[in-house]
mmJSON file of the N, C-alpha and C atoms, coordinates in Angstrom:
{"data_MODEL":{"atom_site":{
"group_PDB":["ATOM","ATOM","ATOM","ATOM","ATOM","ATOM","ATOM","ATOM","ATOM","ATOM","ATOM","ATOM","ATOM","ATOM","ATOM","ATOM","ATOM","ATOM","ATOM","ATOM","ATOM","ATOM","ATOM","ATOM","ATOM","ATOM","ATOM","ATOM","ATOM","ATOM","ATOM","ATOM","ATOM","ATOM","ATOM","ATOM","ATOM","ATOM","ATOM","ATOM","ATOM","ATOM","ATOM","ATOM","ATOM","ATOM","ATOM","ATOM","ATOM","ATOM","ATOM","ATOM","ATOM","ATOM","ATOM","ATOM","ATOM","ATOM","ATOM","ATOM","ATOM","ATOM","ATOM","ATOM","ATOM","ATOM","ATOM","ATOM","ATOM","ATOM","ATOM","ATOM","ATOM","ATOM","ATOM","ATOM","ATOM","ATOM","ATOM","ATOM","ATOM","ATOM","ATOM","ATOM","ATOM","ATOM","ATOM","ATOM","ATOM","ATOM","ATOM","ATOM","ATOM","ATOM","ATOM","ATOM","ATOM","ATOM","ATOM","ATOM","ATOM","ATOM","ATOM","ATOM","ATOM","ATOM","ATOM","ATOM","ATOM","ATOM","ATOM","ATOM","ATOM","ATOM","ATOM","ATOM","ATOM","ATOM","ATOM","ATOM","ATOM","ATOM","ATOM","ATOM","ATOM","ATOM","ATOM","ATOM","ATOM","ATOM","ATOM","ATOM","ATOM","ATOM","ATOM","ATOM","ATOM","ATOM","ATOM","ATOM","ATOM","ATOM","ATOM","ATOM","ATOM","ATOM","ATOM","ATOM","ATOM","ATOM","ATOM","ATOM","ATOM","ATOM","ATOM","ATOM","ATOM","ATOM","ATOM","ATOM","ATOM","ATOM","ATOM","ATOM","ATOM","ATOM","ATOM","ATOM","ATOM","ATOM","ATOM","ATOM","ATOM","ATOM","ATOM","ATOM","ATOM","ATOM","ATOM","ATOM","ATOM","ATOM","ATOM","ATOM","ATOM","ATOM","ATOM","ATOM","ATOM"],
"id":[1,2,3,4,5,6,7,8,9,10,11,12,13,14,15,16,17,18,19,20,21,22,23,24,25,26,27,28,29,30,31,32,33,34,35,36,37,38,39,40,41,42,43,44,45,46,47,48,49,50,51,52,53,54,55,56,57,58,59,60,61,62,63,64,65,66,67,68,69,70,71,72,73,74,75,76,77,78,79,80,81,82,83,84,85,86,87,88,89,90,91,92,93,94,95,96,97,98,99,100,101,102,103,104,105,106,107,108,109,110,111,112,113,114,115,116,117,118,119,120,121,122,123,124,125,126,127,128,129,130,131,132,133,134,135,136,137,138,139,140,141,142,143,144,145,146,147,148,149,150,151,152,153,154,155,156,157,158,159,160,161,162,163,164,165,166,167,168,169,170,171,172,173,174,175,176,177,178,179,180,181,182,183,184,185,186,187,188,189],
"type_symbol":["N","C","C","N","C","C","N","C","C","N","C","C","N","C","C","N","C","C","N","C","C","N","C","C","N","C","C","N","C","C","N","C","C","N","C","C","N","C","C","N","C","C","N","C","C","N","C","C","N","C","C","N","C","C","N","C","C","N","C","C","N","C","C","N","C","C","N","C","C","N","C","C","N","C","C","N","C","C","N","C","C","N","C","C","N","C","C","N","C","C","N","C","C","N","C","C","N","C","C","N","C","C","N","C","C","N","C","C","N","C","C","N","C","C","N","C","C","N","C","C","N","C","C","N","C","C","N","C","C","N","C","C","N","C","C","N","C","C","N","C","C","N","C","C","N","C","C","N","C","C","N","C","C","N","C","C","N","C","C","N","C","C","N","C","C","N","C","C","N","C","C","N","C","C","N","C","C","N","C","C","N","C","C","N","C","C","N","C","C"],
"label_atom_id":["N","CA","C","N","CA","C","N","CA","C","N","CA","C","N","CA","C","N","CA","C","N","CA","C","N","CA","C","N","CA","C","N","CA","C","N","CA","C","N","CA","C","N","CA","C","N","CA","C","N","CA","C","N","CA","C","N","CA","C","N","CA","C","N","CA","C","N","CA","C","N","CA","C","N","CA","C","N","CA","C","N","CA","C","N","CA","C","N","CA","C","N","CA","C","N","CA","C","N","CA","C","N","CA","C","N","CA","C","N","CA","C","N","CA","C","N","CA","C","N","CA","C","N","CA","C","N","CA","C","N","CA","C","N","CA","C","N","CA","C","N","CA","C","N","CA","C","N","CA","C","N","CA","C","N","CA","C","N","CA","C","N","CA","C","N","CA","C","N","CA","C","N","CA","C","N","CA","C","N","CA","C","N","CA","C","N","CA","C","N","CA","C","N","CA","C","N","CA","C","N","CA","C","N","CA","C","N","CA","C","N","CA","C","N","CA","C","N","CA","C"],
"label_alt_id":[null,null,null,null,null,null,null,null,null,null,null,null,null,null,null,null,null,null,null,null,null,null,null,null,null,null,null,null,null,null,null,null,null,null,null,null,null,null,null,null,null,null,null,null,null,null,null,null,null,null,null,null,null,null,null,null,null,null,null,null,null,null,null,null,null,null,null,null,null,null,null,null,null,null,null,null,null,null,null,null,null,null,null,null,null,null,null,null,null,null,null,null,null,null,null,null,null,null,null,null,null,null,null,null,null,null,null,null,null,null,null,null,null,null,null,null,null,null,null,null,null,null,null,null,null,null,null,null,null,null,null,null,null,null,null,null,null,null,null,null,null,null,null,null,null,null,null,null,null,null,null,null,null,null,null,null,null,null,null,null,null,null,null,null,null,null,null,null,null,null,null,null,null,null,null,null,null,null,null,null,null,null,null,null,null,null,null,null,null],
"label_comp_id":["MET","MET","MET","ASN","ASN","ASN","ILE","ILE","ILE","ILE","ILE","ILE","TYR","TYR","TYR","VAL","VAL","VAL","LEU","LEU","LEU","ILE","ILE","ILE","PRO","PRO","PRO","LEU","LEU","LEU","SER","SER","SER","ILE","ILE","ILE","VAL","VAL","VAL","LEU","LEU","LEU","MET","MET","MET","VAL","VAL","VAL","LEU","LEU","LEU","ALA","ALA","ALA","LEU","LEU","LEU","VAL","VAL","VAL","PHE","PHE","PHE","PHE","PHE","PHE","PHE","PHE","PHE","TRP","TRP","TRP","ALA","ALA","ALA","VAL","VAL","VAL","LYS","LYS","LYS","ASN","ASN","ASN","GLY","GLY","GLY","GLN","GLN","GLN","PHE","PHE","PHE","ASP","ASP","ASP","ASP","ASP","ASP","LEU","LEU","LEU","ASP","ASP","ASP","THR","THR","THR","PRO","PRO","PRO","ALA","ALA","ALA","LEU","LEU","LEU","ASP","ASP","ASP","VAL","VAL","VAL","LEU","LEU","LEU","ASP","ASP","ASP","ASP","ASP","ASP","ASP","ASP","ASP","GLN","GLN","GLN","GLU","GLU","GLU","PRO","PRO","PRO","THR","THR","THR","GLU","GLU","GLU","PRO","PRO","PRO","LYS","LYS","LYS","ASP","ASP","ASP","GLY","GLY","GLY","PRO","PRO","PRO","SER","SER","SER","PRO","PRO","PRO","THR","THR","THR","ARG","ARG","ARG","ASP","ASP","ASP","ASP","ASP","ASP","ALA","ALA","ALA","PRO","PRO","PRO"],
"label_asym_id":["A","A","A","A","A","A","A","A","A","A","A","A","A","A","A","A","A","A","A","A","A","A","A","A","A","A","A","A","A","A","A","A","A","A","A","A","A","A","A","A","A","A","A","A","A","A","A","A","A","A","A","A","A","A","A","A","A","A","A","A","A","A","A","A","A","A","A","A","A","A","A","A","A","A","A","A","A","A","A","A","A","A","A","A","A","A","A","A","A","A","A","A","A","A","A","A","A","A","A","A","A","A","A","A","A","A","A","A","A","A","A","A","A","A","A","A","A","A","A","A","A","A","A","A","A","A","A","A","A","A","A","A","A","A","A","A","A","A","A","A","A","A","A","A","A","A","A","A","A","A","A","A","A","A","A","A","A","A","A","A","A","A","A","A","A","A","A","A","A","A","A","A","A","A","A","A","A","A","A","A","A","A","A","A","A","A","A","A","A"],
"label_entity_id":["1","1","1","1","1","1","1","1","1","1","1","1","1","1","1","1","1","1","1","1","1","1","1","1","1","1","1","1","1","1","1","1","1","1","1","1","1","1","1","1","1","1","1","1","1","1","1","1","1","1","1","1","1","1","1","1","1","1","1","1","1","1","1","1","1","1","1","1","1","1","1","1","1","1","1","1","1","1","1","1","1","1","1","1","1","1","1","1","1","1","1","1","1","1","1","1","1","1","1","1","1","1","1","1","1","1","1","1","1","1","1","1","1","1","1","1","1","1","1","1","1","1","1","1","1","1","1","1","1","1","1","1","1","1","1","1","1","1","1","1","1","1","1","1","1","1","1","1","1","1","1","1","1","1","1","1","1","1","1","1","1","1","1","1","1","1","1","1","1","1","1","1","1","1","1","1","1","1","1","1","1","1","1","1","1","1","1","1","1"],
"label_seq_id":[1,1,1,2,2,2,3,3,3,4,4,4,5,5,5,6,6,6,7,7,7,8,8,8,9,9,9,10,10,10,11,11,11,12,12,12,13,13,13,14,14,14,15,15,15,16,16,16,17,17,17,18,18,18,19,19,19,20,20,20,21,21,21,22,22,22,23,23,23,24,24,24,25,25,25,26,26,26,27,27,27,28,28,28,29,29,29,30,30,30,31,31,31,32,32,32,33,33,33,34,34,34,35,35,35,36,36,36,37,37,37,38,38,38,39,39,39,40,40,40,41,41,41,42,42,42,43,43,43,44,44,44,45,45,45,46,46,46,47,47,47,48,48,48,49,49,49,50,50,50,51,51,51,52,52,52,53,53,53,54,54,54,55,55,55,56,56,56,57,57,57,58,58,58,59,59,59,60,60,60,61,61,61,62,62,62,63,63,63],
"pdbx_PDB_ins_code":[null,null,null,null,null,null,null,null,null,null,null,null,null,null,null,null,null,null,null,null,null,null,null,null,null,null,null,null,null,null,null,null,null,null,null,null,null,null,null,null,null,null,null,null,null,null,null,null,null,null,null,null,null,null,null,null,null,null,null,null,null,null,null,null,null,null,null,null,null,null,null,null,null,null,null,null,null,null,null,null,null,null,null,null,null,null,null,null,null,null,null,null,null,null,null,null,null,null,null,null,null,null,null,null,null,null,null,null,null,null,null,null,null,null,null,null,null,null,null,null,null,null,null,null,null,null,null,null,null,null,null,null,null,null,null,null,null,null,null,null,null,null,null,null,null,null,null,null,null,null,null,null,null,null,null,null,null,null,null,null,null,null,null,null,null,null,null,null,null,null,null,null,null,null,null,null,null,null,null,null,null,null,null,null,null,null,null,null,null],
"Cartn_x":[25.789,25.587,24.199,23.617,22.291,21.2,21.434,20.43,20.212,21.199,21.077,19.979,19.733,18.674,17.282,17.204,15.934,15.815,16.9,16.84,16.62,17.2,17.033,15.588,14.969,13.552,12.646,12.95,12.145,12.233,13.409,13.554,12.861,12.876,12.179,10.674,10.159,8.727,8.329,9.136,8.827,8.892,9.828,9.934,8.703,8.253,7.064,5.835,5.708,4.573,4.604,5.769,5.88,5.474,5.884,5.495,4.001,3.422,1.979,1.214,1.593,0.905,1.129,2.299,2.552,1.656,1.587,0.753,-0.724,-1.12,-2.505,-2.821,-1.908,-2.128,-2.19,-1.341,-1.375,-2.684,-3.131,-4.377,-5.591,-5.571,-6.704,-6.62,-5.651,-5.595,-5.009,-4.214,-3.638,-2.622,-2.034,-1.002,-1.471,-2.773,-3.287,-3.041,-3.319,-3.226,-2.404,-1.127,-0.249,-0.105,-0.516,-0.306,-1.471,-2.689,-3.848,-3.965,-3.792,-3.914,-2.917,-1.738,-0.763,-1.16,-1.844,-2.247,-3.553,-4.337,-5.601,-5.391,-4.261,-3.983,-3.886,-3.446,-3.245,-4.526,-5.592,-6.858,-7.484,-8.1,-8.811,-10.118,-10.527,-11.83,-12.906,-14.07,-15.178,-15.727,-16.145,-16.738,-18.107,-18.466,-19.807,-20.866,-21.953,-23.024,-24.04,-24.639,-25.669,-26.979,-27.78,-29.099,-29.975,-30.916,-31.751,-32.725,-33.06,-34.025,-33.364,-32.14,-31.454,-30.307,-29.533,-28.393,-28.835,-28.056,-28.4,-28.025,-28.709,-28.418,-27.043,-26.387,-25.089,-25.259,-24.189,-24.282,-24.792,-24.453,-24.901,-26.395,-26.999,-28.444,-29.255,-28.653,-29.391,-29.96,-31.132,-31.77,-31.05],
"Cartn_y":[-18.027,-16.928,-16.974,-18.142,-18.255,-17.634,-17.553,-16.976,-15.497,-14.839,-13.414,-13.172,-14.159,-14.035,-14.102,-14.618,-14.653,-13.439,-13.069,-12.011,-10.626,-10.333,-9.004,-8.779,-9.684,-9.454,-9.443,-10.282,-10.307,-8.979,-8.41,-7.13,-6.008,-6.076,-5.054,-5.164,-6.389,-6.586,-6.073,-6.367,-5.888,-4.368,-3.761,-2.305,-1.675,-2.26,-1.742,-1.895,-3.032,-3.225,-2.217,-1.956,-0.979,0.408,0.783,2.089,2.164,1.084,1.064,1.238,0.497,0.621,1.985,2.565,3.903,4.939,4.927,5.91,5.663,4.413,4.118,4.737,4.61,5.164,6.687,7.312,8.772,9.213,8.509,8.869,8.727,7.754,7.521,8.302,9.201,10.094,9.503,8.477,7.868,8.774,9.708,10.569,12.015,12.261,13.627,14.294,13.61,14.222,13.322,13.628,12.802,13.321,14.568,15.153,14.928,14.998,14.933,13.615,12.445,11.216,11.142,11.691,11.666,12.624,13.701,14.686,14.317,13.413,13.012,12.371,11.751,11.11,12.147,13.351,14.388,15.107,14.974,15.641,15.033,15.902,15.433,14.791,13.793,13.191,14.132,14.071,14.893,14.295,15.181,14.733,14.12,13.043,12.479,13.44,13.559,14.471,13.719,14.454,13.881,13.802,12.777,12.738,13.89,14.34,15.496,15.226,13.966,13.668,13.495,13.861,13.805,12.815,12.847,11.925,10.48,9.583,8.16,7.679,6.696,6.209,5.572,5.774,5.157,3.889,3.198,1.957,2.231,3.405,3.729,3.958,4.426,4.705,3.454,2.396,1.195,0.502,-0.117,-0.799,-2.041],
"Cartn_z":[-15.154,-16.082,-16.712,-16.81,-17.42,-16.551,-15.248,-14.36,-14.647,-15.207,-15.519,-16.559,-17.41,-18.419,-17.786,-16.58,-15.854,-14.933,-14.271,-13.274,-13.873,-14.999,-15.604,-16.052,-16.806,-17.146,-15.907,-14.924,-13.71,-12.963,-12.881,-12.196,-12.967,-14.277,-15.084,-14.875,-14.838,-14.615,-13.229,-12.214,-10.864,-10.776,-11.477,-11.472,-12.135,-13.232,-13.917,-13.025,-12.345,-11.434,-10.287,-9.745,-8.662,-9.147,-10.341,-10.885,-11.142,-11.659,-11.915,-10.604,-9.563,-8.28,-7.647,-7.817,-7.278,-7.943,-9.271,-9.961,-9.695,-9.499,-9.134,-7.772,-6.819,-5.481,-5.53,-6.323,-6.448,-7.088,-8.098,-8.793,-7.877,-6.984,-6.089,-4.788,-4.658,-3.513,-2.249,-2.345,-1.157,-0.467,-1.181,-0.621,-0.487,-0.497,-0.441,0.906,1.998,3.322,4.228,4.358,5.171,6.596,6.879,8.202,9.155,8.686,9.567,10.33,9.709,10.505,11.662,11.494,12.581,13.695,13.371,14.378,15.065,14.498,15.104,16.476,16.688,17.963,19.067,18.733,19.734,20.126,19.362,19.669,20.914,21.713,22.898,22.483,23.233,22.993,23.505,22.9,23.367,24.653,25.554,26.806,26.515,27.178,26.966,27.499,26.789,27.203,28.057,28.977,29.833,29.058,29.284,28.631,29.126,28.324,28.66,29.798,30.07,31.123,32.488,32.629,33.916,33.879,34.945,34.993,35.171,34.66,34.794,36.193,36.692,38.042,38.093,39.229,39.429,40.245,40.544,41.319,42.747,43.272,44.625,44.674,43.572,43.532,43.242,42.79,42.384,43.612,43.465,44.605,45.03],
"occupancy":[1.0,1.0,1.0,1.0,1.0,1.0,1.0,1.0,1.0,1.0,1.0,1.0,1.0,1.0,1.0,1.0,1.0,1.0,1.0,1.0,1.0,1.0,1.0,1.0,1.0,1.0,1.0,1.0,1.0,1.0,1.0,1.0,1.0,1.0,1.0,1.0,1.0,1.0,1.0,1.0,1.0,1.0,1.0,1.0,1.0,1.0,1.0,1.0,1.0,1.0,1.0,1.0,1.0,1.0,1.0,1.0,1.0,1.0,1.0,1.0,1.0,1.0,1.0,1.0,1.0,1.0,1.0,1.0,1.0,1.0,1.0,1.0,1.0,1.0,1.0,1.0,1.0,1.0,1.0,1.0,1.0,1.0,1.0,1.0,1.0,1.0,1.0,1.0,1.0,1.0,1.0,1.0,1.0,1.0,1.0,1.0,1.0,1.0,1.0,1.0,1.0,1.0,1.0,1.0,1.0,1.0,1.0,1.0,1.0,1.0,1.0,1.0,1.0,1.0,1.0,1.0,1.0,1.0,1.0,1.0,1.0,1.0,1.0,1.0,1.0,1.0,1.0,1.0,1.0,1.0,1.0,1.0,1.0,1.0,1.0,1.0,1.0,1.0,1.0,1.0,1.0,1.0,1.0,1.0,1.0,1.0,1.0,1.0,1.0,1.0,1.0,1.0,1.0,1.0,1.0,1.0,1.0,1.0,1.0,1.0,1.0,1.0,1.0,1.0,1.0,1.0,1.0,1.0,1.0,1.0,1.0,1.0,1.0,1.0,1.0,1.0,1.0,1.0,1.0,1.0,1.0,1.0,1.0,1.0,1.0,1.0,1.0,1.0,1.0],
"B_iso_or_equiv":[0.0,0.0,0.0,0.0,0.0,0.0,0.0,0.0,0.0,0.0,0.0,0.0,0.0,0.0,0.0,0.0,0.0,0.0,0.0,0.0,0.0,0.0,0.0,0.0,0.0,0.0,0.0,0.0,0.0,0.0,0.0,0.0,0.0,0.0,0.0,0.0,0.0,0.0,0.0,0.0,0.0,0.0,0.0,0.0,0.0,0.0,0.0,0.0,0.0,0.0,0.0,0.0,0.0,0.0,0.0,0.0,0.0,0.0,0.0,0.0,0.0,0.0,0.0,0.0,0.0,0.0,0.0,0.0,0.0,0.0,0.0,0.0,0.0,0.0,0.0,0.0,0.0,0.0,0.0,0.0,0.0,0.0,0.0,0.0,0.0,0.0,0.0,0.0,0.0,0.0,0.0,0.0,0.0,0.0,0.0,0.0,0.0,0.0,0.0,0.0,0.0,0.0,0.0,0.0,0.0,0.0,0.0,0.0,0.0,0.0,0.0,0.0,0.0,0.0,0.0,0.0,0.0,0.0,0.0,0.0,0.0,0.0,0.0,0.0,0.0,0.0,0.0,0.0,0.0,0.0,0.0,0.0,0.0,0.0,0.0,0.0,0.0,0.0,0.0,0.0,0.0,0.0,0.0,0.0,0.0,0.0,0.0,0.0,0.0,0.0,0.0,0.0,0.0,0.0,0.0,0.0,0.0,0.0,0.0,0.0,0.0,0.0,0.0,0.0,0.0,0.0,0.0,0.0,0.0,0.0,0.0,0.0,0.0,0.0,0.0,0.0,0.0,0.0,0.0,0.0,0.0,0.0,0.0,0.0,0.0,0.0,0.0,0.0,0.0],
"pdbx_formal_charge":[null,null,null,null,null,null,null,null,null,null,null,null,null,null,null,null,null,null,null,null,null,null,null,null,null,null,null,null,null,null,null,null,null,null,null,null,null,null,null,null,null,null,null,null,null,null,null,null,null,null,null,null,null,null,null,null,null,null,null,null,null,null,null,null,null,null,null,null,null,null,null,null,null,null,null,null,null,null,null,null,null,null,null,null,null,null,null,null,null,null,null,null,null,null,null,null,null,null,null,null,null,null,null,null,null,null,null,null,null,null,null,null,null,null,null,null,null,null,null,null,null,null,null,null,null,null,null,null,null,null,null,null,null,null,null,null,null,null,null,null,null,null,null,null,null,null,null,null,null,null,null,null,null,null,null,null,null,null,null,null,null,null,null,null,null,null,null,null,null,null,null,null,null,null,null,null,null,null,null,null,null,null,null,null,null,null,null,null,null],
"auth_seq_id":[1,1,1,2,2,2,3,3,3,4,4,4,5,5,5,6,6,6,7,7,7,8,8,8,9,9,9,10,10,10,11,11,11,12,12,12,13,13,13,14,14,14,15,15,15,16,16,16,17,17,17,18,18,18,19,19,19,20,20,20,21,21,21,22,22,22,23,23,23,24,24,24,25,25,25,26,26,26,27,27,27,28,28,28,29,29,29,30,30,30,31,31,31,32,32,32,33,33,33,34,34,34,35,35,35,36,36,36,37,37,37,38,38,38,39,39,39,40,40,40,41,41,41,42,42,42,43,43,43,44,44,44,45,45,45,46,46,46,47,47,47,48,48,48,49,49,49,50,50,50,51,51,51,52,52,52,53,53,53,54,54,54,55,55,55,56,56,56,57,57,57,58,58,58,59,59,59,60,60,60,61,61,61,62,62,62,63,63,63],
"auth_comp_id":["MET","MET","MET","ASN","ASN","ASN","ILE","ILE","ILE","ILE","ILE","ILE","TYR","TYR","TYR","VAL","VAL","VAL","LEU","LEU","LEU","ILE","ILE","ILE","PRO","PRO","PRO","LEU","LEU","LEU","SER","SER","SER","ILE","ILE","ILE","VAL","VAL","VAL","LEU","LEU","LEU","MET","MET","MET","VAL","VAL","VAL","LEU","LEU","LEU","ALA","ALA","ALA","LEU","LEU","LEU","VAL","VAL","VAL","PHE","PHE","PHE","PHE","PHE","PHE","PHE","PHE","PHE","TRP","TRP","TRP","ALA","ALA","ALA","VAL","VAL","VAL","LYS","LYS","LYS","ASN","ASN","ASN","GLY","GLY","GLY","GLN","GLN","GLN","PHE","PHE","PHE","ASP","ASP","ASP","ASP","ASP","ASP","LEU","LEU","LEU","ASP","ASP","ASP","THR","THR","THR","PRO","PRO","PRO","ALA","ALA","ALA","LEU","LEU","LEU","ASP","ASP","ASP","VAL","VAL","VAL","LEU","LEU","LEU","ASP","ASP","ASP","ASP","ASP","ASP","ASP","ASP","ASP","GLN","GLN","GLN","GLU","GLU","GLU","PRO","PRO","PRO","THR","THR","THR","GLU","GLU","GLU","PRO","PRO","PRO","LYS","LYS","LYS","ASP","ASP","ASP","GLY","GLY","GLY","PRO","PRO","PRO","SER","SER","SER","PRO","PRO","PRO","THR","THR","THR","ARG","ARG","ARG","ASP","ASP","ASP","ASP","ASP","ASP","ALA","ALA","ALA","PRO","PRO","PRO"],
"auth_asym_id":["A","A","A","A","A","A","A","A","A","A","A","A","A","A","A","A","A","A","A","A","A","A","A","A","A","A","A","A","A","A","A","A","A","A","A","A","A","A","A","A","A","A","A","A","A","A","A","A","A","A","A","A","A","A","A","A","A","A","A","A","A","A","A","A","A","A","A","A","A","A","A","A","A","A","A","A","A","A","A","A","A","A","A","A","A","A","A","A","A","A","A","A","A","A","A","A","A","A","A","A","A","A","A","A","A","A","A","A","A","A","A","A","A","A","A","A","A","A","A","A","A","A","A","A","A","A","A","A","A","A","A","A","A","A","A","A","A","A","A","A","A","A","A","A","A","A","A","A","A","A","A","A","A","A","A","A","A","A","A","A","A","A","A","A","A","A","A","A","A","A","A","A","A","A","A","A","A","A","A","A","A","A","A","A","A","A","A","A","A"],
"auth_atom_id":["N","CA","C","N","CA","C","N","CA","C","N","CA","C","N","CA","C","N","CA","C","N","CA","C","N","CA","C","N","CA","C","N","CA","C","N","CA","C","N","CA","C","N","CA","C","N","CA","C","N","CA","C","N","CA","C","N","CA","C","N","CA","C","N","CA","C","N","CA","C","N","CA","C","N","CA","C","N","CA","C","N","CA","C","N","CA","C","N","CA","C","N","CA","C","N","CA","C","N","CA","C","N","CA","C","N","CA","C","N","CA","C","N","CA","C","N","CA","C","N","CA","C","N","CA","C","N","CA","C","N","CA","C","N","CA","C","N","CA","C","N","CA","C","N","CA","C","N","CA","C","N","CA","C","N","CA","C","N","CA","C","N","CA","C","N","CA","C","N","CA","C","N","CA","C","N","CA","C","N","CA","C","N","CA","C","N","CA","C","N","CA","C","N","CA","C","N","CA","C","N","CA","C","N","CA","C","N","CA","C","N","CA","C","N","CA","C","N","CA","C"],
"pdbx_PDB_model_num":[1,1,1,1,1,1,1,1,1,1,1,1,1,1,1,1,1,1,1,1,1,1,1,1,1,1,1,1,1,1,1,1,1,1,1,1,1,1,1,1,1,1,1,1,1,1,1,1,1,1,1,1,1,1,1,1,1,1,1,1,1,1,1,1,1,1,1,1,1,1,1,1,1,1,1,1,1,1,1,1,1,1,1,1,1,1,1,1,1,1,1,1,1,1,1,1,1,1,1,1,1,1,1,1,1,1,1,1,1,1,1,1,1,1,1,1,1,1,1,1,1,1,1,1,1,1,1,1,1,1,1,1,1,1,1,1,1,1,1,1,1,1,1,1,1,1,1,1,1,1,1,1,1,1,1,1,1,1,1,1,1,1,1,1,1,1,1,1,1,1,1,1,1,1,1,1,1,1,1,1,1,1,1,1,1,1,1,1,1]
}}}
């Protein structure tokens, strides 16, 4: 029964810490955009561009 005197204050302290960290995250914008990072995976990569001075030599062109 004596452990209850430790567990109740400990749980209250942990609850307060969780609320503090939650409001800190909301204030700093951690939950502003939840959809875009998940959709970034679906975007196509951009094609690599050729240099302006012509195509680079391939293995077949090498001496």
